[in-house]
N, C-alpha and C positions, 0 to 999 in steps of 0.2 A: 504494500499499498504506499503509495507517496505520499509527503508531506507537501503540503500547500503554504505556500508562503507568500506574502505580498509585499515586495522591497520600493521605497520610494524615495529618490532623491530628489531633492529643494535648495534654494538660493536663499538663506535666510538673508533678512533685508534688503534683498533684493526690487528692482521695478517692480508691482504686479501687472502692470501693463505695458511694457515695451511693446515699441510699434517690430510689426513682424510685415517683413518682405521676401516672396520667393525668387530663388536665382538659379539660373540654368531653367527653364522652361521643358518637361516632359510633354513625349507626344501623346501619353496618353491621359484620358480622363478620368475624374472619380463621382458615383454616387453616393447620398447617403440617404436613406429612408428610415427614417424617424418615426415609429407608429403611422398611423390611417390618417393622419393628417398632411397633407399634400402641402399645406401650406410652412412646415415646419422642415420639407424634403428642400436639400440641395442638390442638383444636379447640372452636369456638363461641366466639373468645380477643375480649374488648371492644376497640374502636379509640377513639382520644381524636385529639382534632384539636391537643390541646400535651398534652407530656411536658413534668415537670419534676424535674429532679436535687437534690435539695438538699445545701448543703452541698459541693457539689465544690472547694471553697476552704471556710476557714471563714469563717462568716457570705455567703458569693458562692453562687446556685442557678443551677442552668443551664437553660435552656429552649428547647426546640425545636420550631419551629410551621413551619406552611407557609403563603404567601401570596403568591394571581398566577403560583400552579405553580416557586415557588424556595422553596428552606428559607431558612428564618430560624432563627437562635440569638441571645439574649438571655441576658447577665448580669446580674443582678440582685442587688446588693449591698444589705443591710441597714445602717443606718445605724451610722456611726463605723467602717466596717469600708474598710482599704487597699485601694484598685483596684490595687496595683500589687502585689497576690499573684499577678492573673492573666497567665498566659503560656499558649503557641502554642505549640506544637513542629510543624513542615511537615517531613513525610519522603516523597520522589519529586520532590520541587522541586528543579531544577537551579541556580534562582535566586529570592530573594525583595526585593521592591525594596518601596517607597510611592513611587507617580507625583507628579506637579504637583498633581492632583486630591484628595489625601489616601488613593485608595483601595491599595489591597495588592494585590499583583500577583504570582501566583505562576508562572514560566516554567518548563515540561516539557517533555521532545520530544517533546510530542503537542501542543502550543503552550500556551497562557496560561491562567489559571484567576484573577478579578476577586474580588477581597471589595471592597463601596463600604464608602468612609468609614465608620466607623461612627457611627449617632444618637446620644448620650447625653441623657437628658434624666431630670428628677424630677416626678414629682406632686405637687400639694397642693391648696389651698383655693384658691387662685388659676389654676389648671388647669396647664397644663403648662409647664414651662421649660427650655428647651435649654441643656446645658451644654457649652461648648468640648472640645473632645479628639479623639486619632486615634489612629492606632497609629503606634507607636514599633519601631524594631529592637533587640533585643538578643540578638542573632548574626548566625549567618552563618542559621540553621535556625528562632531562634526570633523571635516578636512579642508585644509587650505593648503597654497602653495606657496614651497622655498625658490626664491629665484636669487642666482647668481648677479654678480656685475653683470650689466649690459648696458647697452647705447640707447638711454631714455629719450633721445631725440628722433628715435623708429619704433614703428608699431611693433610690439611685441605678443607672439602666438603661443598659450598654451594648448597643448591637443594631448588630451588623455583617451585610452582606446578599450571600451568593454569589448570582455572577451566572452561571447556565451558559449563555447567548447568546456569551459570550467563550471559549469553548471554540475553540480552531483546528484542523483538520483531523481533525473528529470529525464523522461524516456524519449521526448522531442523536442524540439526546439522552441526554446524559453519564447514566451511571447509577450513582447512590447504592446501595452496597449494604451487605449484613449486615443482618439482619434480627431482630427483638426477642429479648432471652435466653431464655432455654424457662423457664418456672415464673411467666413476668411476664405482665401483659397487653400486647397487641398494641400498638404506639407508631406513629403514621407519621410515623417518623422513621429512617435509619439505621445508629442506633445499638446496636450488640448490647452490648459491655462496653465501657464506660469504660478500664478498665486496660489495655485494646487501644488502643483508639481513639476518638474522637470523633465521628471523621469519617472514611471510604474512599469514593474515588471513582476510578472507574475513567474514562481516556482512551482 
């Protein structure tokens, strides 16, 4: 018998209504039929490869996208922004730890979910430069990012990766649930309303 767990990731203190915009429109359309009231249906909704939430924190955008079947999300900081603003709170995890590889491991009743050590980098005329950094625990349920010295005159990207293959005790792929908000373009992410959660995963 499988244990069922819901894991939520939230951004404490973040803007509850950041402006959302789709990027890289895809050829397919989406339809959302809610109940029997046609007035609540959304049809022929555009889909996009990426979605950007502007000013999740002041000067910090959140971008969701998929890469090789895995969900990724980047925090993009405009020049001069303090990366210490970024915080993630996890609900549903029994224990949160950073392992010896710098990965974030979320222990739940259904098994473990791993987020690989984030890649931090800056783009410039001389190409991409990797910035040293990683996760830092800020409490029993909160995580932030520590960042080494970098060029504060350029944007900084913090890029974690969710690894679904690390789910234990799940017979099929984990489901990232919650569809897009009503009245907005369909976006290929599990985000519904950032005031509720950045991500909801059912294990």
